[in-house]
N, C-alpha and C positions, 0 to 999 in steps of 0.2 A: 827104388829101395830093394835091396837084395840081401837074402839070407840063405842058409843052406837048403831049407825045404819048402820055404814060402808058405808055412801054415802058422807060425807063431810071431817071430819078430817083425819081419817085413810087412805083413798085412796090417799089423798094428801101426807101424810107421806110416804106412800108405794111408789108412784111414785117418790117423791123427793129422797128417799133412793136408788131406783133402778137406778136412773140417776146418783147419786153420785158414786155407786159402778162401774157402766159402764165407767163413766169418769176416774175413778182411775184404770181402768182395772183389778178389782178384783171381778167382777159379779160371776165368777165360784166358788168363795168361799162363795157366800151368796145365801141363798134361802129366797126370800122376798115375803111376802103376807100381807093382812089385812083382818080383819074380825070384826064382830059385836058382842056385848054382847047380844043384843036382836035379835028377829027373823023378826022385822018390816019390813025390807026392802030386804029381801033374793032375790037374782036374779036381783035387780035393778041396773042400771048404777049409777055412782056417780051423785050427784047434778049438774045441768048445770052450776051453778056458780062455783063449784069446777073444772069442766072440763075447763071452760073458763079461770079461774085463772092459771091453769097449762099451758094451751095453750099459754097464754101470756107470760110464761116464757119458751116456746119451749118444753114443756113435754106433751106427749100423754099417756093416759091410756086406757086399755080396760077391766079394772076391774069390776067384777059384785059382788054386796054385798053377803056376806055369813056369817053365824054365826060361832062363835068359837066352835071347836069341841074337844072331849076328846084326840084325835090324836095330836092336835095342842100343848097341854101340854107335850106331850111325844116326839114330833119330834123337835120343835123349842128350841134353846138355850135361846132366849129371847123373852118375850111378853111384848111389850112396849105400854102403854095406855095413854090416853089423860088427864083423870082428876081421882079425888079421887073416884068417884062412880063406873067408870070403874074398878079401882084398887080392890075396895072392891068386886065387883061381880066376877072379875077374881080369886081373892084369895079364895073366897068361892068355885068356881067351881074347882079350882085346888085341893082343899082338898078332893074332891071326886074322884080324879084321882090317881090310883096307880102309882107309879114311874113317877111322874111329874119331868121333868128335866128343864123346863123353868124357867128362872129367870123372875119374873113378876116386872116391874118397870114402873114408869112415864117416858114417853119420855122427859118431861120438867125437869127431875132431870138432864139432860145433858146440859141444856141451859146455856151458858156462861153468859147470861144476867139475869139468875136466875128467869125466868118466869116459875113457876113450872107447872101452869095449862094451857092447850091449850084449850080455851073455844070454845063450839060448835058454829059455825057461821050461823047455819041453820035459825034462826030467824033474822039475821042480814043482812048486805048488802055486796057488792063487797069488800069493805074496810076491813071488818071483815074476808073475805075469804084470802085477801092479808096478813093480820095479821098472820093467821094460817100458810100460806105458809111460811112466814119469820121465824116463830118460828121453823117450821119443818126443814127448811134449817139449822138453827143454831144447833138445837139439833141433827140432823141426822150426821151432820159433826163431832160434838164433839164425838158422840157415836161411829161412824166409827174410828176416831183417837184413842180412848181409847181402842176400841176392836180389833185393828189390830194385 
């Protein structure tokens, strides 16, 4: 699950997906992680507002931001990202990787409510983080159902 800095959207999506697969008792079938396109926040914990939003929904995460690696393209079956600029960057990076096996898609392409883009809430408020959370829940559920 990839966003630009890996401190807002992608760690929320990662935590949501991890909880879903745990609730469904299929966590042993999934390796879930999140990463950044950029190297801005490497090593940082998620944004405090992201953590608080997750906590309000009973979800904890100990994720530390990292950048997407060449290995990710060769290891993961899916790399799901948040917006078109992530998608462009990831496709460009994947072209430099021999034997890229990951399918690169917008997480929002699974949204039953057809909200394709999950906007970065960094400059927004708590409500914007809540919107991201709701989108991630809808998309992750639909993705999990489709890929079972």
